[in-house]
C-alpha positions as CSV (number, residue, x, y, z in Angstrom):
1,X,0.0,-0.2,0.0
2,X,1.1,3.7,-0.6
3,X,-0.3,6.0,1.8
4,X,-0.2,9.7,0.6
5,X,-0.1,12.2,3.3
6,X,-1.1,15.9,2.7
7,X,-2.3,18.8,4.6
8,X,-1.4,22.0,5.9
9,X,1.7,23.3,7.3
10,X,2.8,21.5,10.7
11,X,-0.5,19.4,10.4
12,X,1.3,16.4,11.6
13,X,2.3,15.0,8.2
14,X,6.3,14.4,9.0
15,X,4.9,12.7,12.5
16,X,2.6,10.4,10.8
17,X,5.4,9.4,8.3
18,X,7.7,8.4,11.3
19,X,5.2,6.6,12.9
20,X,4.2,4.5,9.7
21,X,8.3,4.1,9.1
22,X,8.4,2.3,12.6
23,X,5.9,0.1,11.0
24,X,8.1,-0.9,7.9
25,X,6.8,1.9,5.7
26,X,9.4,3.3,3.3
27,X,9.6,7.0,3.1
28,X,9.4,9.4,0.2
29,X,9.1,13.3,0.6
30,X,8.4,15.3,-2.5
31,X,9.5,18.2,-0.5
32,X,12.9,16.9,-0.1
33,X,13.1,16.3,-3.6
34,X,12.5,20.0,-4.0
35,X,15.6,20.7,-1.3
36,X,17.5,18.5,-3.5
37,X,16.9,20.5,-6.5
38,X,17.4,23.8,-4.4
39,X,20.7,22.4,-2.9
40,X,21.7,21.5,-6.6
41,X,21.1,24.8,-7.9
42,X,23.1,26.6,-4.8
43,X,19.9,28.3,-3.2
44,X,18.7,28.9,0.0
45,X,16.2,26.4,1.5
46,X,13.4,28.7,2.3
47,X,9.4,28.1,1.7
48,X,9.3,30.6,-0.7
49,X,12.3,29.0,-2.6
50,X,10.6,25.7,-2.0
51,X,7.6,27.0,-3.3
52,X,8.7,28.7,-6.5
53,X,11.5,25.9,-7.7
54,X,7.9,23.2,-7.3
55,X,5.7,25.8,-9.7
56,X,8.7,25.8,-11.8
57,X,9.3,22.0,-12.3
58,X,5.5,21.5,-12.8
59,X,5.0,24.4,-15.4
60,X,8.2,22.6,-17.3
61,X,7.4,18.9,-16.8
62,X,3.9,19.0,-16.2
63,X,2.0,19.4,-13.0
64,X,2.2,15.8,-11.9
65,X,5.9,15.6,-11.8
66,X,7.0,15.0,-8.7
67,X,4.4,12.5,-8.1
68,X,5.7,10.7,-11.5
69,X,9.2,10.8,-10.0
70,X,7.8,9.3,-6.5
71,X,6.4,6.4,-8.4
72,X,9.3,5.8,-10.3
73,X,11.3,5.4,-6.9
74,X,8.6,3.0,-5.3
75,X,8.9,-0.8,-5.9
76,X,6.3,-3.1,-5.3
77,X,8.2,-5.3,-2.4
78,X,6.9,-3.0,0.5
79,X,4.3,-0.5,1.7
80,X,5.3,3.5,1.4
81,X,4.3,6.6,2.6
82,X,4.8,9.8,0.2
83,X,4.5,13.1,2.2
84,X,4.3,16.9,0.7
85,X,1.8,16.2,-1.8
86,X,0.6,19.5,-3.0
87,X,-1.3,19.4,-6.4
88,X,-3.9,17.1,-7.8
89,X,-2.1,16.1,-10.5
90,X,0.3,14.9,-8.1
91,X,-2.2,12.7,-6.5
92,X,-3.3,11.8,-10.2
93,X,0.1,10.6,-11.1
94,X,0.2,8.2,-7.4
95,X,-3.1,7.2,-8.3
96,X,-1.4,5.1,-11.5
97,X,-0.7,2.5,-8.6
98,X,-4.2,0.7,-7.5
99,X,-2.8,0.5,-4.0
100,X,-2.9,4.4,-3.6
101,X,-4.5,6.0,-0.6
102,X,-4.5,10.1,0.1
103,X,-4.7,11.1,3.7
104,X,-5.2,14.9,4.4
105,X,-4.3,16.1,7.7
106,X,-5.5,19.3,9.7
107,X,-5.4,21.1,12.9
108,X,-6.1,24.7,13.9
109,X,-3.5,27.4,12.8
110,X,-2.3,28.8,15.8
111,X,-1.6,25.2,17.2
112,X,0.3,24.6,13.6
113,X,2.5,27.8,14.2
114,X,3.5,26.6,17.4
115,X,4.7,23.2,16.3
116,X,6.4,25.2,13.4
117,X,8.2,27.0,15.8
118,X,9.0,24.2,18.1
119,X,10.4,22.1,15.4
120,X,12.9,25.3,14.2
121,X,13.1,23.7,10.9
122,X,15.8,26.1,8.2
123,X,13.2,28.6,6.1
124,X,10.1,28.2,8.4
125,X,8.2,31.7,9.0
126,X,9.0,33.0,12.3
127,X,5.9,35.3,12.7
128,X,2.3,34.2,12.9
129,X,1.9,36.9,10.3
130,X,4.3,35.5,7.6
131,X,3.2,31.8,8.4
132,X,-0.5,32.8,7.4
133,X,0.6,34.6,4.4
134,X,3.0,31.6,3.1
135,X,0.0,29.2,3.9
136,X,-2.5,31.2,1.9
137,X,-0.4,31.1,-1.2
138,X,-0.6,27.2,-1.0
139,X,-4.2,27.0,-0.4
140,X,-4.8,27.8,-4.0
141,X,-3.0,28.6,-7.5
142,X,-2.4,32.0,-7.4
143,X,-3.7,33.9,-10.3
144,X,-5.1,30.8,-11.6
145,X,-1.8,29.2,-12.4
146,X,-2.3,25.5,-13.2
147,X,1.2,24.6,-12.0
148,X,0.9,26.4,-8.7
149,X,0.4,24.5,-5.4
150,X,-3.4,23.7,-4.9
151,X,-3.6,22.3,-1.1
152,X,-7.2,22.9,-1.1
153,X,-8.0,20.8,-4.4
154,X,-6.0,17.9,-2.7
155,X,-8.0,18.5,0.4
156,X,-11.1,17.8,-1.8
157,X,-10.1,14.5,-3.6
158,X,-8.7,12.9,-0.3
159,X,-9.8,9.7,0.7
160,X,-9.8,10.4,4.5
161,X,-9.4,13.3,6.5
162,X,-8.1,13.9,10.1
163,X,-8.2,16.5,12.7
164,X,-4.4,16.6,14.2
165,X,-5.6,18.6,17.5
166,X,-4.8,16.3,20.0
167,X,-1.8,14.7,21.6
168,X,1.1,12.7,19.6
169,X,-0.5,9.6,21.2
170,X,-4.0,10.1,20.1
171,X,-2.6,10.9,16.6
172,X,-0.8,7.6,16.6
173,X,-3.8,5.7,17.5
174,X,-5.8,7.1,14.9
175,X,-3.1,6.2,12.1
176,X,-2.8,2.6,13.7
177,X,-6.5,2.3,13.5
178,X,-6.5,3.6,10.1
179,X,-3.8,1.9,8.2
180,X,-4.9,-1.6,10.0
181,X,-8.1,-1.1,7.9
182,X,-6.9,0.4,4.7
183,X,-3.9,-2.1,4.2
184,X,-6.9,-4.8,3.4
185,X,-8.6,-2.4,1.2
186,X,-5.7,-1.2,-0.9
187,X,-3.6,-4.6,-1.0
188,X,-1.7,-4.3,-4.1
189,X,-3.5,-6.9,-6.7
190,X,-1.9,-9.8,-7.4
191,X,-1.1,-11.0,-10.9
192,X,-2.9,-13.9,-12.3
193,X,-0.7,-17.1,-13.5
194,X,-1.0,-15.7,-17.2
195,X,0.3,-12.2,-16.3
196,X,2.8,-13.7,-13.8
197,X,4.7,-15.9,-16.2
198,X,4.6,-13.4,-19.1
199,X,6.0,-10.8,-16.6
200,X,8.5,-13.6,-16.5
201,X,8.8,-13.8,-20.2
202,X,9.5,-9.9,-20.6
203,X,12.2,-10.2,-18.1
204,X,14.1,-13.0,-20.0
205,X,13.4,-10.7,-23.0
206,X,16.0,-8.2,-21.3
207,X,18.6,-10.6,-21.9
208,X,18.3,-10.7,-25.6
209,X,21.1,-9.9,-27.9
210,X,19.3,-9.2,-30.7
211,X,19.4,-5.7,-32.3
212,X,16.1,-6.0,-34.4
213,X,13.9,-6.9,-31.3
214,X,14.0,-8.6,-27.9
215,X,11.8,-11.5,-27.3
216,X,11.5,-13.8,-24.4
217,X,9.6,-17.1,-23.4
218,X,9.1,-19.1,-20.5
219,X,8.3,-22.5,-20.5
220,X,5.7,-24.0,-17.8
221,X,4.1,-27.2,-16.5
222,X,1.6,-27.4,-13.6
223,X,2.5,-23.6,-12.9
224,X,6.1,-24.6,-12.4
225,X,8.7,-22.8,-14.6
226,X,10.9,-25.6,-16.7
227,X,13.0,-23.4,-18.6
228,X,13.6,-19.8,-19.8
229,X,14.9,-18.2,-23.3
230,X,15.5,-15.1,-25.3
231,X,16.7,-14.5,-28.8
232,X,20.2,-14.1,-29.9
233,X,23.0,-15.8,-31.4
234,X,24.0,-19.2,-30.6
235,X,26.8,-19.7,-27.7
236,X,30.0,-19.3,-29.1
237,X,28.8,-16.8,-31.8
238,X,29.4,-13.0,-31.8
239,X,26.5,-11.5,-30.2
240,X,23.9,-9.8,-32.6
241,X,24.4,-6.6,-30.8
242,X,28.2,-7.0,-31.8
243,X,27.4,-7.8,-35.6
244,X,27.2,-11.4,-35.3
245,X,23.8,-11.5,-37.6
246,X,24.5,-10.0,-40.7
247,X,20.3,-10.2,-41.3
248,X,19.7,-8.4,-38.4
249,X,22.2,-5.8,-38.7
250,X,21.1,-5.4,-42.6
251,X,17.4,-4.3,-41.4
252,X,15.5,-7.3,-42.9
253,X,11.9,-7.1,-43.2
254,X,10.0,-8.4,-40.4
255,X,9.2,-12.3,-41.0
256,X,11.4,-12.2,-44.3
257,X,14.4,-13.6,-44.9
258,X,14.7,-15.8,-41.5
259,X,17.0,-18.9,-43.6
260,X,19.7,-15.9,-43.4
261,X,19.4,-15.1,-39.7
262,X,22.0,-16.5,-37.2
263,X,19.5,-15.6,-34.0
264,X,18.0,-18.3,-32.3
265,X,14.4,-17.3,-31.3
266,X,13.3,-17.2,-27.9
267,X,10.5,-20.1,-28.3
268,X,13.3,-22.3,-29.6
269,X,15.8,-21.4,-27.2
270,X,13.4,-22.4,-24.1
271,X,12.9,-25.9,-26.0
272,X,16.7,-26.4,-26.4
273,X,17.4,-25.5,-23.1
274,X,15.2,-27.8,-21.3
275,X,16.4,-30.5,-23.9
276,X,20.1,-29.9,-23.0
277,X,19.4,-30.4,-19.5
278,X,17.5,-33.2,-19.5
279,X,13.9,-31.5,-18.5
280,X,10.8,-33.4,-19.7
281,X,8.4,-30.3,-21.4
282,X,5.6,-32.4,-23.4
283,X,2.2,-31.1,-22.1
284,X,3.5,-27.7,-21.1
285,X,2.6,-24.3,-21.9
286,X,4.9,-21.8,-23.6
287,X,4.5,-18.4,-22.7
288,X,6.3,-15.7,-24.9
289,X,6.3,-12.0,-25.4
290,X,5.8,-12.4,-29.4
291,X,3.7,-14.4,-31.6
292,X,5.8,-17.2,-32.6
293,X,7.1,-17.6,-36.3
294,X,6.1,-20.7,-38.5
295,X,9.8,-22.4,-37.7
296,X,9.3,-22.0,-33.7
297,X,5.5,-23.3,-34.5
298,X,6.6,-26.4,-35.9
299,X,9.5,-27.0,-33.2
300,X,6.6,-26.2,-30.4
301,X,4.4,-28.6,-32.3
302,X,6.7,-31.5,-32.3
303,X,8.0,-31.0,-28.7
304,X,4.3,-31.9,-27.6
305,X,4.0,-28.3,-26.1
306,X,0.1,-28.3,-25.3
307,X,-0.7,-24.5,-25.1
308,X,0.9,-21.0,-26.3
309,X,0.3,-17.9,-24.9
310,X,1.7,-15.1,-26.5
311,X,2.0,-10.9,-26.2
312,X,2.4,-9.2,-29.0
313,X,1.6,-9.9,-32.7
314,X,4.1,-10.9,-35.6
315,X,4.4,-10.9,-39.2
316,X,3.1,-14.7,-39.4
317,X,0.4,-14.8,-36.8
318,X,-2.1,-16.5,-39.5
319,X,0.2,-19.1,-40.3
320,X,1.0,-20.1,-36.9
321,X,-2.5,-19.9,-35.8
322,X,-3.2,-22.3,-38.6
323,X,-0.2,-24.9,-37.7
324,X,-1.4,-25.0,-34.2
325,X,-5.3,-25.2,-34.9
326,X,-4.6,-28.3,-37.3
327,X,-2.2,-29.8,-34.8
328,X,-4.3,-29.3,-31.6
329,X,-2.1,-26.8,-30.0
330,X,-4.1,-24.3,-27.8
331,X,-3.3,-20.9,-29.0
332,X,-4.2,-17.7,-27.4
333,X,-3.3,-14.1,-26.8
334,X,-2.7,-12.6,-23.8
335,X,-5.0,-9.4,-23.5
336,X,-4.2,-6.4,-21.5
337,X,-3.4,-7.4,-18.1
338,X,-5.8,-6.5,-14.8
339,X,-2.5,-5.6,-12.8
340,X,-0.6,-2.9,-14.0
341,X,2.7,-4.3,-12.6
342,X,5.2,-5.0,-15.1
343,X,9.0,-5.8,-14.8
344,X,11.4,-2.8,-15.4
345,X,15.0,-3.0,-16.6
346,X,16.9,0.0,-15.5
347,X,20.4,-1.8,-16.6
348,X,23.9,-1.1,-15.0
349,X,24.3,1.9,-13.1
């Protein structure tokens, strides 16, 4: 689950984040992103400067840019808390994750000002008048600027609102009760078996050395992986990405001149790898990121594979479908997945 925390100055957002971190949540602060930006620019960290650079980033990169950057940093292995959300477009970007939940925190202004003085953070207002003026600037876009902070709009679309006008113990109790309920309501949906194995095929594709197209395949039986494969030149042959395949390097048309291609297809490699290690695959299911060509279709049929599930279309789909239909191989395309979780290959640092 991702808990987004927004609210007015010193309402208790960071305190809530600390509670959640103690419960195992990882923390991302959009304000810290802005502080990093100011530091890189050699500017002082003040609320006006934070507001200014935030508005600039939204204006140049789109109003949801900070939310998008947060989503890029969030993995799927744990729970997260994201603080300092100040624009509805940031909320929208975070809602790209189905397990996102937005909490708005409030407290009386004078109480929040006293908290601000108590924390003595660099750049915070030192007078109540300054505190009040800077807060008003964050409530709604100044002059209708769509890139400016819009806390009032965030409050309207929050999933839950709490008033932090009591002790820290009371706040912690509220958060514990709230999160214990929302953890179940916002648990990230699991991929079904088709999506699960296709995701693994997508990971296998990242190992491909073919310069024309990266393809991955996974052979499965009884929901257990038997072997994987990706396309590229055979072992001991110079990689396609290093010029090892003249057909790929020459930019041949899709589906044409395959007899001249030195690359082994992903589906073929998954079958060969199983054979090389003595793994029986008869009756298995093959997941591949691309529809198999007619050459691979013939190998699939003779290997006794009973079902093929594929992702993208290829130039020989009709031929392959005809072969599988005649041979009795179940052949189906994986439609748009119900879970928006896909492996991301970042590559070496």
